matplotlib code that plots the C-alpha trace (Angstrom):
import matplotlib.pyplot as plt

x = [51.4, 53.9, 56.5, 56.2, 59.8, 61.2, 58.8, 60.2, 63.9, 62.8, 61.7, 64.2, 66.8, 64.7, 64.0, 67.2, 68.2, 65.0, 64.2, 68.3, 67.1, 64.0, 65.4, 68.5, 66.2, 64.0, 66.8, 68.7, 64.9, 65.4, 68.9, 67.9, 65.4, 67.5, 70.3, 68.0, 66.8, 69.7, 71.0, 68.0, 67.1, 70.4, 68.5, 65.6, 64.2, 64.0, 63.0, 59.5, 59.1, 58.7, 56.7, 54.4, 54.6, 53.3, 50.6, 48.9, 49.0, 46.4, 48.8, 51.5, 49.5, 48.6, 52.3, 53.1, 50.6, 51.1, 54.5, 54.1, 57.2, 59.6, 63.1, 65.1, 63.5, 59.7, 60.6, 62.8, 59.6, 57.2, 59.2, 59.2, 55.6, 54.8, 57.0, 58.3, 55.1, 53.7, 57.1, 57.2, 53.4, 54.2, 57.2, 55.3, 51.9, 54.7, 56.4, 53.1, 52.0, 55.1, 55.2, 51.6, 49.7, 52.2, 53.8, 49.9, 49.5, 53.1, 52.3, 54.7, 52.6, 50.8, 54.3, 55.1, 51.7, 52.5, 54.4, 54.6, 53.3, 50.3, 47.4, 48.4, 52.2, 52.7, 50.5, 51.8, 55.4, 54.7, 53.6, 56.0, 59.0, 57.0, 56.6, 60.3, 61.4, 59.1, 60.6, 63.9, 63.2, 61.6, 64.9, 67.5, 65.7, 65.9, 68.8, 70.6, 68.9, 69.9, 73.5, 74.6, 71.7, 72.2, 68.1, 66.8, 65.7, 62.3, 61.6, 63.3, 62.2, 58.5, 59.6, 60.5, 57.8, 55.3, 56.9, 57.1, 53.3, 52.1, 54.4, 53.0, 48.9, 49.7, 51.0, 47.7, 45.8, 47.7, 47.4, 43.6, 43.4, 45.7, 42.5, 39.7, 41.6, 41.6, 45.1, 48.5, 48.1, 44.5, 45.4, 48.2, 46.1, 43.3, 46.1, 47.8, 44.8, 43.8, 47.2, 46.8, 43.5, 44.5, 47.5, 44.6, 42.3, 45.4, 46.1, 42.6, 42.2, 45.3, 44.7, 41.1, 41.3, 38.9, 40.7, 38.2, 39.5, 42.8, 42.1, 40.0, 43.4, 45.6, 48.3, 47.3, 47.2, 50.9, 50.8, 49.1, 52.4, 53.8, 57.4, 60.0, 57.1, 54.4, 54.8, 51.9, 52.5, 49.1, 47.8, 49.2, 47.2, 44.7, 46.9, 47.6, 43.6, 43.2, 46.0, 44.3, 41.1, 42.1, 44.5, 41.8, 39.6, 42.3, 43.2, 39.3, 39.3, 42.3, 40.6, 37.5, 39.3, 40.5, 44.0, 44.3, 41.1, 40.1, 36.8, 35.7, 33.4, 35.0, 32.8, 32.1, 33.7, 31.6, 30.1, 32.3, 36.1, 36.5, 37.9, 41.6, 42.6, 46.5, 49.1, 47.9, 44.3, 45.9, 48.1, 44.9, 43.0, 45.7, 47.1, 43.4, 42.8, 46.0, 45.2, 41.9, 43.0, 46.1, 43.5, 41.6, 44.2, 45.7, 42.9, 42.1, 45.5, 45.4, 42.2, 42.7, 46.3, 44.9, 42.3, 44.6, 46.0, 43.9, 46.4, 49.3, 49.3, 49.6, 53.1, 55.1, 54.0, 55.2, 59.0, 61.2, 64.2, 63.2, 60.1, 61.9, 64.3, 61.4, 59.6, 62.9, 64.0, 60.4, 58.7, 61.2, 62.8, 59.5, 59.5, 55.9, 54.7, 52.1, 53.9, 56.1, 53.0, 51.9, 55.0, 55.4, 52.0, 52.8, 56.1, 55.0, 52.4, 55.6, 57.7, 54.5, 53.2, 56.8, 56.3, 53.2, 55.2, 57.6, 54.0, 53.5, 56.4, 56.6, 53.2, 55.0, 57.6, 55.0, 53.4, 57.2, 57.2, 53.9, 54.0, 51.4, 54.5, 55.3, 51.9, 51.4, 54.1, 54.1, 52.0, 52.5, 52.9, 56.9, 58.8, 59.0, 55.0, 54.6, 56.7, 55.9, 52.1, 52.9, 55.3, 53.1, 50.4, 53.0, 54.4, 50.8, 49.2, 52.2, 50.9, 47.1, 47.8, 50.2, 47.7, 44.8, 46.4, 47.7, 43.9, 42.2, 45.0, 44.6, 41.1, 40.8, 43.8, 42.1, 39.0, 40.4, 43.2, 41.0, 43.8, 44.6, 46.5, 45.8, 47.9, 51.3, 50.1, 49.1, 52.4, 54.5, 52.8, 53.4, 57.0, 57.0, 56.3, 59.7, 61.5, 58.7, 59.5, 63.5, 62.5, 60.2, 62.6, 65.0, 62.4, 61.8, 65.7, 65.5, 62.6, 64.0, 67.5, 67.9, 64.6, 66.1, 66.7, 64.2, 61.6, 64.6, 66.3, 63.1, 62.0, 65.1, 65.6, 62.2, 63.0, 66.3, 64.8, 61.7, 63.9, 67.2, 64.6, 63.5, 60.6, 61.8, 65.4, 65.5, 62.6, 65.5, 68.8, 69.3, 69.7, 72.6, 71.2, 69.1, 71.1, 71.3, 67.4, 65.8, 62.9, 65.7, 66.2, 62.6, 62.2, 60.0, 57.1, 55.0, 57.4, 57.7, 60.9, 61.7, 60.8, 64.0, 63.6, 67.2, 67.1, 63.4, 64.8, 67.5, 65.5, 63.2, 66.5, 68.1, 64.4, 64.5, 67.9, 67.0, 64.4, 66.0, 68.4, 65.6, 63.9, 67.1, 68.5, 64.7, 64.8, 68.2, 67.8, 66.0, 62.6, 62.7]
y = [128.7, 131.2, 132.0, 128.7, 128.1, 131.5, 130.6, 126.7, 128.4, 130.8, 128.3, 125.9, 128.3, 129.8, 126.2, 124.4, 124.8, 123.6, 121.4, 119.7, 119.6, 117.7, 114.9, 114.6, 114.4, 111.6, 109.7, 109.8, 108.3, 105.5, 104.4, 104.9, 102.5, 99.8, 100.2, 99.8, 97.1, 95.2, 95.8, 94.4, 91.6, 90.1, 86.5, 85.7, 84.0, 87.5, 88.8, 86.4, 86.6, 90.1, 90.1, 87.8, 90.2, 93.3, 91.5, 90.4, 93.7, 96.8, 99.3, 98.0, 97.9, 101.1, 102.5, 101.2, 98.4, 94.7, 93.4, 92.0, 89.7, 88.7, 90.8, 93.1, 95.7, 95.2, 95.9, 98.8, 100.4, 99.2, 100.8, 104.1, 104.1, 106.3, 108.9, 109.4, 109.6, 111.8, 114.4, 114.0, 115.6, 118.0, 119.3, 119.3, 121.2, 123.9, 124.6, 124.9, 127.3, 129.2, 129.8, 130.4, 131.9, 133.4, 135.1, 136.4, 138.1, 140.0, 141.3, 139.8, 137.8, 140.6, 142.1, 139.0, 138.9, 142.0, 140.6, 138.1, 135.3, 133.2, 132.8, 129.2, 129.7, 130.3, 127.5, 125.0, 126.2, 125.8, 122.0, 121.0, 122.2, 120.5, 117.5, 116.9, 117.5, 114.7, 112.3, 113.5, 112.6, 109.2, 108.3, 109.5, 107.0, 104.2, 104.6, 105.0, 101.4, 99.9, 101.0, 101.7, 99.9, 96.8, 95.8, 94.8, 96.9, 96.1, 96.6, 99.6, 101.2, 100.7, 102.3, 105.5, 105.9, 105.3, 108.7, 110.1, 109.9, 110.0, 114.0, 114.3, 113.8, 116.7, 119.4, 118.8, 119.4, 122.3, 123.7, 123.4, 124.7, 127.6, 128.7, 128.2, 130.2, 133.9, 134.4, 131.6, 130.4, 129.5, 127.9, 125.8, 125.0, 123.4, 121.3, 120.0, 119.4, 117.0, 116.1, 115.1, 113.4, 111.1, 109.5, 109.4, 107.4, 104.9, 104.7, 103.9, 101.6, 99.2, 99.5, 98.6, 96.0, 98.3, 98.1, 100.3, 103.1, 102.4, 103.1, 106.3, 107.6, 108.9, 107.8, 104.4, 103.8, 104.3, 101.9, 99.3, 99.0, 96.8, 97.3, 94.4, 91.8, 91.2, 94.6, 95.4, 99.2, 99.0, 101.1, 103.9, 104.5, 105.8, 108.4, 109.5, 109.4, 111.5, 113.9, 114.6, 114.9, 117.5, 119.0, 119.3, 121.6, 123.6, 124.4, 125.0, 127.3, 129.5, 130.9, 132.0, 133.4, 137.0, 137.4, 138.1, 136.9, 132.7, 131.5, 130.4, 133.2, 135.0, 135.4, 138.9, 140.5, 142.6, 145.8, 147.6, 146.7, 144.9, 146.3, 146.2, 147.4, 146.9, 144.5, 141.3, 141.6, 142.1, 138.6, 137.0, 137.8, 136.9, 133.9, 132.5, 130.6, 128.9, 128.0, 126.8, 124.4, 122.8, 122.3, 120.1, 118.5, 117.6, 116.2, 114.1, 112.7, 111.5, 110.6, 108.0, 106.9, 106.7, 104.1, 101.5, 101.4, 98.3, 96.1, 97.4, 95.1, 92.5, 94.0, 92.2, 88.5, 89.6, 88.3, 90.5, 92.4, 95.8, 95.5, 94.4, 97.6, 99.8, 98.5, 98.2, 101.7, 104.0, 101.1, 102.3, 100.3, 97.5, 97.2, 97.6, 97.9, 100.0, 102.6, 101.9, 103.0, 106.0, 107.4, 107.0, 109.2, 111.4, 111.6, 112.0, 114.7, 116.9, 116.8, 117.4, 120.5, 122.1, 123.1, 125.4, 127.5, 128.0, 128.9, 131.5, 133.2, 133.0, 135.2, 137.6, 137.6, 137.6, 140.9, 142.7, 141.3, 142.4, 145.8, 145.6, 146.0, 149.2, 150.5, 149.4, 150.4, 153.9, 154.5, 154.2, 150.6, 149.5, 146.4, 145.2, 144.6, 144.4, 141.0, 140.0, 139.2, 136.8, 134.7, 134.8, 132.8, 130.6, 129.9, 129.4, 127.7, 125.1, 124.4, 124.2, 122.1, 119.4, 119.8, 118.8, 116.0, 114.5, 115.0, 113.2, 110.3, 109.8, 109.6, 107.2, 105.1, 104.8, 103.8, 101.2, 99.7, 100.1, 101.9, 105.2, 106.2, 109.9, 111.7, 109.7, 110.7, 114.5, 115.3, 113.5, 115.7, 118.7, 117.9, 118.5, 121.6, 122.9, 121.4, 122.5, 125.9, 125.4, 125.0, 128.1, 130.0, 129.4, 130.3, 133.5, 134.1, 133.6, 135.8, 138.8, 138.4, 136.7, 137.7, 136.9, 133.6, 132.8, 130.8, 128.6, 128.5, 127.9, 124.9, 123.4, 123.6, 121.8, 119.3, 118.2, 117.6, 115.9, 113.6, 113.1, 112.9, 109.4, 109.1, 108.9, 108.8, 105.5, 104.0, 105.4, 104.1, 106.7, 105.6, 107.3, 110.7, 112.3, 114.0, 116.4, 117.6, 118.8, 116.4, 113.5, 115.2, 115.1, 112.5, 109.4, 110.0, 108.0, 104.8, 105.4, 107.9, 109.8, 113.6, 115.5, 119.8, 120.5, 119.2, 121.3, 124.1, 124.3, 123.7, 126.9, 129.0, 128.6, 129.3, 132.4, 133.3, 133.0, 134.8, 137.5, 137.5, 137.5, 140.5, 142.5, 141.9, 143.3, 146.5, 147.4, 146.6, 147.9, 146.6, 144.4]
z = [95.8, 94.7, 96.5, 98.6, 98.2, 99.6, 102.9, 103.1, 103.0, 105.4, 108.0, 107.8, 108.4, 111.8, 112.9, 112.0, 115.7, 117.4, 114.8, 115.6, 119.5, 119.0, 116.8, 119.6, 122.1, 120.2, 119.0, 122.7, 123.9, 121.5, 122.6, 126.1, 125.9, 124.0, 126.5, 129.4, 127.6, 127.1, 130.9, 132.3, 130.2, 128.8, 127.7, 125.9, 128.9, 130.8, 128.1, 127.9, 131.5, 131.7, 128.3, 130.2, 133.1, 130.7, 129.3, 132.7, 133.8, 132.7, 134.0, 131.9, 129.1, 129.4, 129.4, 125.7, 124.9, 124.6, 123.7, 120.2, 120.3, 123.3, 121.9, 122.4, 119.7, 120.7, 124.1, 123.8, 121.8, 124.5, 127.1, 125.2, 126.1, 122.7, 124.0, 120.2, 118.9, 121.2, 121.2, 117.0, 117.4, 120.1, 117.3, 114.3, 116.1, 117.8, 114.3, 112.2, 114.9, 114.7, 110.9, 110.6, 113.5, 115.3, 111.9, 111.8, 115.4, 115.0, 111.8, 110.2, 107.9, 106.5, 105.0, 103.3, 101.8, 100.8, 98.4, 95.5, 98.0, 97.3, 99.7, 100.2, 100.4, 104.0, 105.6, 102.4, 103.7, 107.3, 106.5, 104.3, 107.0, 109.8, 108.1, 106.6, 110.5, 111.0, 108.4, 110.1, 113.1, 111.8, 109.9, 112.3, 114.5, 112.2, 111.3, 114.9, 115.8, 112.9, 112.6, 116.3, 118.2, 115.8, 115.6, 112.5, 109.4, 109.0, 112.3, 112.5, 109.4, 110.6, 114.0, 112.2, 109.7, 112.6, 114.2, 111.1, 110.6, 113.8, 113.9, 110.3, 111.4, 114.5, 111.5, 109.8, 112.9, 113.9, 110.2, 111.2, 114.6, 113.2, 110.8, 113.7, 116.7, 117.0, 118.2, 118.0, 121.9, 121.1, 118.3, 120.0, 123.1, 120.6, 119.1, 121.9, 123.5, 120.5, 121.1, 124.3, 123.9, 121.3, 123.8, 126.8, 124.6, 123.8, 127.1, 128.2, 125.2, 125.6, 129.7, 129.5, 126.8, 124.5, 121.4, 119.9, 121.6, 120.3, 116.8, 117.6, 118.4, 115.9, 118.2, 118.1, 114.5, 115.0, 118.1, 116.1, 113.8, 116.4, 115.4, 115.7, 116.4, 113.7, 111.7, 110.3, 108.8, 107.1, 110.5, 109.3, 106.0, 109.0, 109.7, 105.8, 105.5, 108.3, 107.3, 103.9, 105.2, 108.0, 105.5, 102.9, 105.5, 106.3, 102.9, 102.3, 105.7, 104.4, 101.3, 103.7, 106.2, 106.6, 107.5, 111.3, 112.5, 112.9, 112.8, 115.9, 117.3, 120.1, 123.6, 123.6, 126.9, 129.7, 128.6, 131.6, 132.1, 135.2, 138.2, 138.8, 141.7, 141.7, 139.6, 141.6, 140.5, 137.1, 137.2, 138.6, 135.4, 133.6, 135.3, 136.3, 132.8, 133.0, 136.3, 136.0, 132.8, 134.7, 137.8, 135.5, 134.4, 137.2, 138.4, 135.6, 135.4, 139.5, 139.0, 135.9, 138.0, 141.1, 139.9, 138.9, 142.5, 143.2, 141.2, 142.7, 145.7, 143.2, 141.4, 144.1, 142.5, 139.2, 138.0, 136.7, 137.1, 136.2, 138.7, 141.8, 140.9, 140.9, 144.3, 145.9, 145.0, 145.5, 147.9, 150.9, 153.4, 153.2, 149.9, 149.8, 146.2, 146.9, 148.5, 145.2, 143.3, 144.8, 144.8, 141.2, 140.7, 142.8, 141.2, 137.8, 139.0, 140.4, 137.2, 135.2, 137.2, 137.5, 134.3, 135.2, 136.8, 133.8, 131.9, 134.2, 134.3, 130.1, 130.3, 132.2, 129.1, 126.5, 128.7, 127.9, 124.5, 123.2, 124.7, 127.2, 130.0, 128.9, 128.9, 132.2, 134.0, 132.7, 135.5, 139.2, 139.2, 139.7, 138.7, 141.3, 142.4, 138.3, 138.3, 141.8, 141.1, 138.5, 140.9, 143.3, 141.2, 139.6, 143.4, 145.1, 141.9, 142.0, 146.0, 144.6, 142.1, 144.3, 146.9, 144.6, 143.3, 146.1, 147.6, 145.0, 144.9, 148.5, 148.7, 145.6, 146.9, 150.2, 148.9, 146.5, 148.9, 152.0, 153.7, 155.1, 153.1, 152.6, 155.2, 153.7, 150.4, 151.1, 152.9, 149.7, 147.1, 149.4, 149.8, 146.0, 145.7, 146.8, 143.8, 141.7, 142.9, 141.9, 138.3, 138.1, 139.9, 136.9, 134.4, 136.3, 136.3, 132.8, 131.6, 134.3, 133.6, 129.9, 128.0, 124.8, 125.3, 128.4, 126.6, 125.2, 128.7, 130.7, 128.5, 128.5, 132.4, 133.0, 130.3, 131.8, 134.4, 133.4, 131.3, 134.1, 136.5, 138.8, 137.1, 133.2, 133.9, 135.2, 132.4, 129.6, 131.5, 133.4, 136.9, 138.5, 136.9, 138.9, 141.9, 139.1, 139.4, 142.5, 143.0, 144.1, 147.5, 148.1, 151.3, 150.1, 153.3, 151.2, 151.8, 155.2, 154.9, 157.6, 157.4, 156.7, 156.6, 155.7, 151.9, 151.2, 153.4, 151.1, 148.3, 149.6, 150.0, 146.8, 145.1, 147.2, 146.1, 142.2, 142.8, 144.6, 141.3, 138.8, 140.5, 140.8, 137.3, 136.4, 138.2, 136.4, 132.7, 129.9, 128.6, 125.7]

ax = plt.figure().add_subplot(projection="3d")
ax.plot(x, y, z, "-o")
ax.set_aspect("equal")
plt.show()
């Protein structure tokens, strides 16, 4: 453990801005949900009526589980839908991988270990920093809910503890995947896959009523605390036990693993190199894995949410101001709850898929920072051909993903509702593409013009669009902020809105302008 304190100070200095940003995001989410509940449920009768609606509807149960008590705090915790737990886990995974496996990939860890540092110091420092960040997020959330929102201290402390412990569990998972994988990208993908599967298990368990599935999910243990109701912090003991077991495995592997290597077997490559006939073929080889994983994820999400469309006709029969507001907002002139639900599915797919072109463009940035782009551009390949190869798959992949999501949603919903909804759903899904392209074009400008801060700018652009958008924004009380992002201007053709070419053409023109600016800057600046 020699040198652990030194590495902790180094990690805190390097991560202070990122951790502060995550903390503000999660606290703002908690604040938004409380404001939302105060706005739409001003009386105990309204709270009780909507709690009855939630407990009787599998779609709502899947979002946040059953409401433990018809109170402001319990309703706010349900309205957050487990996002604070999910975001805390995401923060912890990213931090641990950056301070361990990513440092090995760059060679900095070998340099540090050549000094007076123990073998266990890097992973211990990363875990202490990540768990400290999770405790900070949990404490800040609880303090805000007590001091500013006026909620009860026991429930707020239980809520903050559930957030912190959820992050600590996945910090341990990230420490384990960092020992198993051959590089930071694979380690991060394994840990985030575990995080996503945990959320899906919890969602399916609550939506279907099979509570045993919730008990299989680390995020489910935090949900079982049920703050502001009959709070039961004892499920967090499962989180502590799981964290200890995973950490024991991770530390055992640290002692057995060679620096820079992984313990999972690596698939052998072909005996002969691939025949790459140009930058587009190279971009396809580099981007195809990311595109395939996203395609599987989009199809799975569309299948899951479209499979619940059979309950959509009953939404209008449920009381509640919030439900009525959503149906009026997304159901078109007729206020059809089926159309509202289908449009919400497409919005979710659109906002999520907008992250794909961001990640595709960041792959271009990775090629530059690792020096591979410099080797490629030393040949007859021009910068524009190199960049446009990745741009083509970023933009074309978005069309493929939204087309697949719309097709699956339309087919499943049409069969369950016995209605010809496929044409309207496909039109609505493809209409989201232009908005997602704008987000990808912003990432292209960041990568080509602002390479030093391109990762932060790209992720911030997508996060801003997602948080203030027409899907997440209303859930946290930001009803009027949707005009700040491009998805707001996509016509809701699912609910019968008239197709308007002007907004889509404007989005396409904005995308073309941003891409042109990005390529123009790439031609004139120095690499790295």
